[in-house]
Phi, psi and omega in degrees: 000119184285145178269117180251172180295327179295320180294320180295315180296321180295318180295320180292321180292328177291323179293316182290328177293322179291326181287326182251034183288335181196174178277148174273166180296325180294317179297320179295316179296319178297319178297319179295322179295315180296317178297317181293324177296318177297317179293324176295320177297317179295321179296319178295320178297319178296319179297312179297320179296319180296316180293320178295322178294318178298318180296318178295322178298315180295321178296319179291325176295318179296319178296317179297321179293322178296316179290332178297312181291327177295318177297321177297321180293321179291327178287335182238056191302320182299315179292324180293318179293329177283005177064027179279348176272351182299132180212138182275167172294144175087358180286135178279153176292130181253120180296118181288160180292333182236129178266143183251032181253139176295148000275004182266021186300089184249012178290124182243345180239160179294327179293323177295321177296319179300311181297322179291320177301314181294318179300310182294321179296316179297322176298318183287339182291319191240113179284340184269357182284128180268093180231166174243120002287165181294168181304144182284160178300146180087005181289156183263150175290123183052040182285152179208161181207161180218141173238127178230127180245131179232131178261119180238104183065238180264000182255146175249112180265134181240133174240120179246125180242130176235129177229155182203166180269113179242031187294330180299311180287319184293326177293332178276318186276325183237070183299129178090352179285151178298145184270082180250153178294150174281143184223136167239146180231130179245120178241132182206174176247130178286000000 
């Protein structure tokens, strides 16, 4: 039987087909290791993204709470200029004698509205405060706030400070940073 070029090519193709018929166990293990490293990286990225998203949400809630009390002060300008909205950090919400919520809306004076505004704002600041009724939606973890009004000439300057505990996100995003409360400050003229 003569050996032709066709026979040689056929024989070589059969050898190479037998050699590459399947993956070896080592190739499969190397592929699994590479895949698992990639999946761990994606999981870490998702975790960091989630914490950053939570932190941004809390910051936007704090900003909304600062503007909420400012809007209340602008709506009740006479009381705000009289510095009746001023409240220190750490003050607990004090249930006013008169509630201004429908259907019991019995507030008849601006001072009653002021006391109710401060009470409701303080409730919304801290989600961890055990009060009756429970903290309102959008409250901050260990949140606190301060309103300071200063009269300079004919202008009334207001400084609103809102702080909260963002340690869960900050410990993940800023490893080794001091664990201080997050603070936003809103300064404006009434």
